[in-house]
N, CA, C and O of each residue as an XYZ file, in Angstrom:
480
protein
N     -32.790     24.997     14.912
C     -32.948     25.015     13.469
C     -33.303     26.438     13.037
O     -34.120     27.097     13.679
N     -32.711     26.894     11.987
C     -32.981     28.231     11.457
C     -34.025     28.115     10.351
O     -33.918     27.264      9.468
N     -35.030     28.975     10.409
C     -36.067     28.974      9.371
C     -35.583     29.659      8.101
O     -35.761     29.135      7.001
N     -34.966     30.841      8.254
C     -34.448     31.576      7.095
C     -33.387     32.565      7.539
O     -33.227     32.842      8.728
N     -32.675     33.083      6.572
C     -31.721     34.161      6.792
C     -32.155     35.314      5.913
O     -32.483     35.122      4.742
N     -32.158     36.528      6.480
C     -32.515     37.701      5.678
C     -31.262     38.454      5.283
O     -30.347     38.651      6.083
N     -31.246     38.868      4.030
C     -30.163     39.657      3.451
C     -30.791     40.939      2.921
O     -31.902     40.916      2.392
N     -30.096     42.037      3.059
C     -30.632     43.314      2.586
C     -30.424     43.475      1.089
O     -29.519     42.888      0.496
N     -31.298     44.298      0.496
C     -31.197     44.628     -0.926
C     -31.737     46.041     -1.126
O     -32.475     46.549     -0.282
N     -31.375     46.672     -2.231
C     -31.937     47.994     -2.515
C     -33.363     47.900     -3.055
O     -33.757     46.882     -3.622
N     -34.113     48.954     -2.875
C     -35.489     49.022     -3.396
C     -35.483     48.867     -4.917
O     -34.565     49.325     -5.597
N     -36.516     48.219     -5.431
C     -36.688     48.095     -6.873
C     -35.753     47.107     -7.543
O     -35.603     47.141     -8.764
N     -35.117     46.224     -6.779
C     -34.115     45.318     -7.357
C     -34.616     43.893     -7.556
O     -33.813     42.980     -7.750
N     -35.913     43.692     -7.512
C     -36.464     42.340     -7.579
C     -36.050     41.572     -8.843
O     -35.745     40.383     -8.761
N     -36.035     42.224     -9.991
C     -35.659     41.508    -11.223
C     -34.194     41.085    -11.192
O     -33.864     39.988    -11.640
N     -33.313     41.934    -10.673
C     -31.898     41.562    -10.539
C     -31.747     40.408     -9.555
O     -30.941     39.504     -9.775
N     -32.518     40.434     -8.474
C     -32.480     39.343     -7.496
C     -32.928     38.034     -8.134
O     -32.288     36.999     -7.949
N     -34.019     38.080     -8.880
C     -34.507     36.859     -9.548
C     -33.477     36.334    -10.550
O     -33.251     35.127    -10.635
N     -32.864     37.225    -11.295
C     -31.859     36.802    -12.277
C     -30.694     36.092    -11.587
O     -30.163     35.114    -12.114
N     -30.300     36.577    -10.419
C     -29.182     35.959     -9.706
C     -29.607     34.698     -8.956
O     -29.063     33.619     -9.193
N     -30.575     34.834     -8.055
C     -30.917     33.718     -7.168
C     -31.619     32.563     -7.905
O     -31.426     31.401     -7.549
N     -32.413     32.870     -8.907
C     -33.062     31.815     -9.694
C     -32.162     31.434    -10.868
O     -31.833     30.262    -11.057
N     -31.768     32.439    -11.655
C     -31.018     32.181    -12.883
C     -29.631     31.626    -12.682
O     -29.205     30.757    -13.443
N     -28.902     32.102    -11.673
C     -27.527     31.644    -11.461
C     -27.464     30.549    -10.392
O     -26.853     29.504    -10.612
N     -28.091     30.785     -9.245
C     -27.995     29.811     -8.156
C     -28.974     28.653     -8.282
O     -28.796     27.623     -7.630
N     -30.006     28.803     -9.108
C     -30.965     27.720     -9.298
C     -31.985     27.589     -8.177
O     -32.588     26.530     -8.007
N     -32.182     28.651     -7.416
C     -33.178     28.629     -6.345
C     -34.562     28.869     -6.942
O     -34.684     29.222     -8.115
N     -35.594     28.679     -6.142
C     -36.968     28.941     -6.566
C     -37.509     30.101     -5.728
O     -37.163     30.249     -4.556
N     -38.353     30.911     -6.341
C     -38.960     32.009     -5.586
C     -40.112     31.478     -4.753
O     -40.912     30.666     -5.217
N     -40.184     31.945     -3.526
C     -41.264     31.585     -2.618
C     -42.188     32.798     -2.510
O     -41.720     33.921     -2.324
N     -43.473     32.579     -2.624
C     -44.448     33.667     -2.573
C     -44.468     34.284     -1.177
O     -44.604     33.582     -0.175
N     -44.332     35.595     -1.131
C     -44.403     36.311      0.142
C     -45.866     36.586      0.492
O     -46.693     36.762     -0.404
N     -46.188     36.625      1.771
C     -47.545     37.039      2.158
C     -47.811     38.450      1.627
O     -46.890     39.266      1.583
N     -49.049     38.755      1.224
C     -49.359     40.046      0.602
C     -48.880     41.274      1.398
O     -48.376     42.228      0.805
N     -49.029     41.258      2.707
C     -48.606     42.413      3.515
C     -47.096     42.626      3.388
O     -46.631     43.763      3.304
N     -46.335     41.535      3.375
C     -44.882     41.645      3.249
C     -44.456     41.903      1.808
O     -43.453     42.577      1.575
N     -45.198     41.379      0.844
C     -44.870     41.604     -0.565
C     -44.927     43.089     -0.906
O     -44.177     43.560     -1.760
N     -45.803     43.817     -0.251
C     -45.932     45.257     -0.505
C     -44.662     46.019     -0.129
O     -44.457     47.142     -0.591
N     -43.814     45.426      0.700
C     -42.565     46.079      1.126
C     -41.432     45.898      0.125
O     -40.381     46.527      0.252
N     -41.642     45.036     -0.874
C     -40.596     44.775     -1.861
C     -39.698     43.630     -1.426
O     -39.901     43.016     -0.378
N     -38.704     43.361     -2.252
C     -37.801     42.251     -1.977
C     -38.374     40.936     -2.469
O     -39.453     40.903     -3.062
N     -37.650     39.852     -2.222
C     -38.039     38.519     -2.677
C     -37.599     37.480     -1.656
O     -36.669     37.700     -0.881
N     -38.283     36.351     -1.672
C     -37.889     35.196     -0.870
C     -37.520     34.067     -1.817
O     -38.166     33.867     -2.846
N     -36.469     33.327     -1.457
C     -36.008     32.212     -2.280
C     -35.748     30.991     -1.414
O     -35.404     31.109     -0.238
N     -35.916     29.827     -2.005
C     -35.633     28.564     -1.333
C     -34.932     27.650     -2.323
O     -35.039     27.822     -3.537
N     -34.207     26.669     -1.779
C     -33.569     25.714     -2.686
C     -33.918     24.284     -2.298
O     -34.522     24.039     -1.255
N     -33.535     23.366     -3.137
C     -33.880     21.966     -2.931
C     -33.134     21.339     -1.762
O     -33.414     20.201     -1.387
N     -32.186     22.072     -1.184
C     -31.389     21.553     -0.076
C     -31.882     22.063      1.276
O     -31.291     21.746      2.309
N     -32.953     22.846      1.280
C     -33.552     23.303      2.528
C     -33.216     24.728      2.942
O     -33.713     25.199      3.965
N     -32.392     25.420      2.179
C     -32.051     26.805      2.527
C     -33.172     27.749      2.110
O     -33.791     27.569      1.061
N     -33.424     28.748      2.934
C     -34.394     29.791      2.591
C     -33.760     31.143      2.874
O     -33.331     31.422      3.994
N     -33.706     31.978      1.842
C     -33.155     33.329      1.959
C     -34.248     34.339      1.680
O     -34.991     34.216      0.707
N     -34.339     35.334      2.537
C     -35.273     36.443      2.337
C     -34.441     37.670      2.017
O     -33.562     38.054      2.789
N     -34.719     38.281      0.882
C     -34.035     39.506      0.487
C     -34.984     40.646      0.783
O     -36.025     40.779      0.139
N     -34.626     41.477      1.765
C     -35.505     42.545      2.207
C     -34.948     43.912      1.871
O     -33.748     44.160      1.993
N     -35.831     44.791      1.448
C     -35.445     46.158      1.082
C     -34.985     46.913      2.328
O     -35.650     46.901      3.364
N     -33.840     47.564      2.202
C     -33.292     48.359      3.294
C     -32.955     49.755      2.773
O     -32.186     49.902      1.824
N     -33.535     50.778      3.400
C     -33.186     52.151      3.044
C     -31.703     52.359      3.308
O     -31.176     51.885      4.315
N     -31.032     53.059      2.414
C     -29.599     53.293      2.567
C     -28.802     52.002      2.461
O     -27.779     51.842      3.128
N     -29.263     51.088      1.630
C     -28.648     49.764      1.478
C     -27.130     49.841      1.342
O     -26.598     50.649      0.581
N     -26.455     48.991      2.089
C     -25.019     48.757      1.965
C     -24.835     47.238      1.946
O     -25.374     46.562      2.822
N     -24.105     46.679      0.995
C     -23.945     45.223      0.955
C     -23.192     44.704      2.178
O     -22.323     45.385      2.724
N     -23.536     43.500      2.592
C     -22.839     42.832      3.691
C     -21.547     42.241      3.132
O     -21.580     41.293      2.348
N     -20.434     42.796      3.531
C     -19.135     42.349      3.014
C     -18.504     41.263      3.871
O     -17.716     40.464      3.364
N     -18.832     41.215      5.167
C     -18.277     40.217      6.072
C     -19.349     39.207      6.493
O     -19.178     38.002      6.305
N     -20.450     39.697      7.058
C     -21.545     38.810      7.467
C     -22.096     38.114      6.225
O     -22.164     38.711      5.151
N     -22.491     36.843      6.378
C     -22.963     36.103      5.212
C     -23.683     34.829      5.628
O     -23.398     34.271      6.688
N     -24.614     34.365      4.801
C     -25.147     33.024      4.997
C     -24.161     32.017      4.399
O     -23.465     32.318      3.429
N     -24.111     30.839      4.980
C     -23.297     29.751      4.444
C     -24.267     28.639      4.060
O     -24.931     28.057      4.918
N     -24.341     28.355      2.778
C     -25.307     27.401      2.248
C     -24.612     26.088      1.887
O     -23.621     26.084      1.157
N     -25.134     24.980      2.399
C     -24.587     23.670      2.059
C     -25.080     23.300      0.665
O     -26.280     23.296      0.393
N     -24.132     22.992     -0.205
C     -24.448     22.608     -1.581
C     -23.555     21.444     -1.988
O     -22.334     21.538     -1.859
N     -24.134     20.346     -2.477
C     -23.311     19.218     -2.919
C     -22.655     19.455     -4.277
O     -21.747     18.719     -4.665
N     -23.108     20.474     -4.998
C     -22.657     20.737     -6.369
C     -21.668     21.902     -6.442
O     -21.791     22.760     -7.316
N     -20.698     21.943     -5.542
C     -19.807     23.108     -5.461
C     -19.102     23.431     -6.774
O     -19.070     24.589     -7.190
N     -18.543     22.432     -7.422
C     -17.791     22.709     -8.653
C     -18.691     23.261     -9.746
O     -18.332     24.232    -10.411
N     -19.853     22.655     -9.939
C     -20.789     23.135    -10.961
C     -21.303     24.534    -10.610
O     -21.450     25.385    -11.488
N     -21.571     24.763     -9.333
C     -22.044     26.077     -8.902
C     -20.965     27.132     -9.108
O     -21.253     28.235     -9.573
N     -19.738     26.801     -8.766
C     -18.615     27.717     -8.990
C     -18.500     28.059    -10.472
O     -18.317     29.224    -10.826
N     -18.607     27.059    -11.339
C     -18.539     27.292    -12.793
C     -19.660     28.212    -13.254
O     -19.425     29.121    -14.050
N     -20.900     27.983    -12.753
C     -22.036     28.825    -13.148
C     -21.838     30.263    -12.700
O     -22.098     31.192    -13.464
N     -21.379     30.456    -11.468
C     -21.136     31.811    -10.969
C     -20.094     32.524    -11.824
O     -20.299     33.665    -12.237
N     -18.989     31.859    -12.086
C     -17.925     32.477    -12.873
C     -18.368     32.756    -14.303
O     -18.019     33.792    -14.867
N     -19.127     31.851    -14.889
C     -19.635     32.064    -16.251
C     -20.567     33.272    -16.306
O     -20.669     33.942    -17.333
N     -21.249     33.546    -15.181
C     -22.157     34.695    -15.116
C     -21.431     35.975    -14.696
O     -22.059     37.025    -14.558
N     -20.113     35.896    -14.492
C     -19.328     37.082    -14.169
C     -19.116     37.348    -12.689
O     -18.701     38.446    -12.316
N     -19.394     36.365    -11.835
C     -19.219     36.528    -10.392
C     -17.935     35.831     -9.954
O     -17.728     34.653    -10.246
N     -17.079     36.562     -9.257
C     -15.824     35.998     -8.768
C     -16.099     34.953     -7.695
O     -17.042     35.072     -6.912
N     -15.257     33.930     -7.677
C     -15.334     32.852     -6.695
C     -13.972     32.754     -6.026
O     -12.946     32.715     -6.704
N     -13.958     32.715     -4.702
C     -12.720     32.570     -3.941
C     -12.824     31.317     -3.083
O     -13.613     31.265     -2.139
N     -12.031     30.318     -3.414
C     -12.046     29.056     -2.672
C     -11.326     29.234     -1.348
O     -10.302     29.912     -1.271
N     -11.867     28.621     -0.312
C     -11.272     28.697      1.017
C     -10.113     27.726      1.169
O     -10.070     26.679      0.523
N      -9.188     28.088      2.022
C      -8.051     27.243      2.366
C      -8.562     26.042      3.165
O      -9.215     26.231      4.192
N      -8.284     24.810      2.721
C      -8.791     23.631      3.433
C      -8.308     23.545      4.879
O      -8.974     22.932      5.713
N      -7.168     24.147      5.187
C      -6.649     24.105      6.554
C      -7.402     25.037      7.499
O      -7.353     24.857      8.716
N      -8.101     26.038      6.946
C      -8.864     26.966      7.792
C     -10.125     26.330      8.362
O     -10.533     26.647      9.479
N     -10.739     25.439      7.600
C     -12.005     24.827      7.991
C     -11.910     23.339      7.624
O     -12.485     22.908      6.625
N     -11.178     22.552      8.439
C     -10.948     21.143      8.109
C     -12.251     20.374      7.899
O     -13.237     20.576      8.606
N     -12.222     19.492      6.914
C     -13.370     18.638      6.633
C     -14.441     19.270      5.766
O     -15.500     18.679      5.556
N     -14.173     20.470      5.260
C     -15.178     21.188      4.470
C     -14.524     21.809      3.246
O     -13.483     22.457      3.349
N     -15.145     21.606      2.078
C     -14.773     22.369      0.870
C     -15.702     23.553      0.833
O     -16.891     23.414      1.117
N     -15.179     24.734      0.484
C     -16.034     25.918      0.483
C     -15.453     27.007     -0.406
O     -14.260     27.034     -0.710
N     -16.351     27.907     -0.809
C     -15.927     29.119     -1.508
C     -16.871     30.258     -1.161
O     -17.997     30.051     -0.708
N     -16.378     31.459     -1.388
C     -17.184     32.665     -1.221
C     -17.404     33.308     -2.581
O     -16.581     33.194     -3.489
N     -18.527     33.981     -2.691
C     -18.838     34.798     -3.855
C     -19.718     35.935     -3.344
O     -19.890     36.091     -2.135
N     -20.266     36.713     -4.240
C     -21.156     37.818     -3.873
C     -22.375     37.793     -4.778
O     -22.299     37.364     -5.929
N     -23.496     38.256     -4.250
C     -24.703     38.298     -5.079
C     -24.679     39.531     -5.979
O     -23.685     40.257     -6.027
N     -25.761     39.755     -6.678
C     -25.859     40.849     -7.649
C     -25.741     42.227     -7.020
O     -25.544     43.209     -7.736
N     -25.856     42.328     -5.701
C     -25.734     43.623     -5.015
C     -24.506     43.691     -4.121
O     -24.356     44.634     -3.345
N     -23.625     42.699     -4.222
C     -22.381     42.710     -3.462
C     -22.447     42.069     -2.090
O     -21.472     42.144     -1.343
N     -23.569     41.435     -1.725
C     -23.655     40.720     -0.458
C     -22.807     39.454     -0.522
O     -22.871     38.705     -1.497
N     -22.019     39.221      0.511
C     -21.167     38.038      0.564
C     -22.000     36.779      0.799
O     -22.932     36.778      1.603
N     -21.650     35.711      0.087
C     -22.300     34.408      0.220
C     -21.208     33.352      0.331
O     -20.165     33.454     -0.316
N     -21.453     32.341      1.153
C     -20.537     31.205      1.246
C     -21.288     29.939      0.851
O     -22.454     29.761      1.203
N     -20.618     29.078      0.127
C     -21.166     27.795     -0.279
C     -20.193     26.721      0.184
O     -18.988     26.825     -0.043
N     -20.720     25.691      0.829
C     -19.837     24.688      1.391
C     -20.425     23.302      1.306
O     -21.626     23.117      1.111
N     -19.528     22.315      1.461
C     -19.961     20.927      1.498
C     -18.942     20.133      2.316
O     -17.736     20.252      2.097
N     -19.433     19.319      3.260
C     -18.508     18.481      4.047
C     -17.777     17.501      3.144
O     -18.346     16.967      2.192
N     -16.517     17.275      3.455
C     -15.711     16.277      2.741
C     -15.953     14.940      3.425
O     -15.790     14.811      4.638
N     -16.343     13.952      2.636
C     -16.605     12.636      3.252
C     -15.344     11.841      3.427
O     -15.387     10.717      3.928
C-alpha cells in the first residue's frame, strides 16, 4: 500500500496549488508537520484515499511523463471541471488499458496527472 505520492512544485506556489488541488480537483489540504511546513509546498488528500504531497524543488521542472494515477468515480464531472478551469484533458484509448476509463491532464505547474476508473 502506498501512503502518498510526492510531486515537485516551485517555491512560493502554495496559493496556486490550493486553487488547483482544492478548487478544481476538490481535494482537502492536510496540515503538514511544522518542521516540514517550513520547507514550503502543500499536502492534499481526497475522499477516495489518495494523498499527494507537493514539495518545493530548486530548479523545478514539471513531470511530463511520470505521474500519479488517481482512481476517481466521477471522471466525466472531473473532466468537465478541469476543462472549464482551462486545463486540457486527453482521454486514453480504451484498447491501451482494457477495463479502465482514464484521462490525463496537468496541474497548475504542468505536472502530468492521470485519473482513472475501472469499467464494471
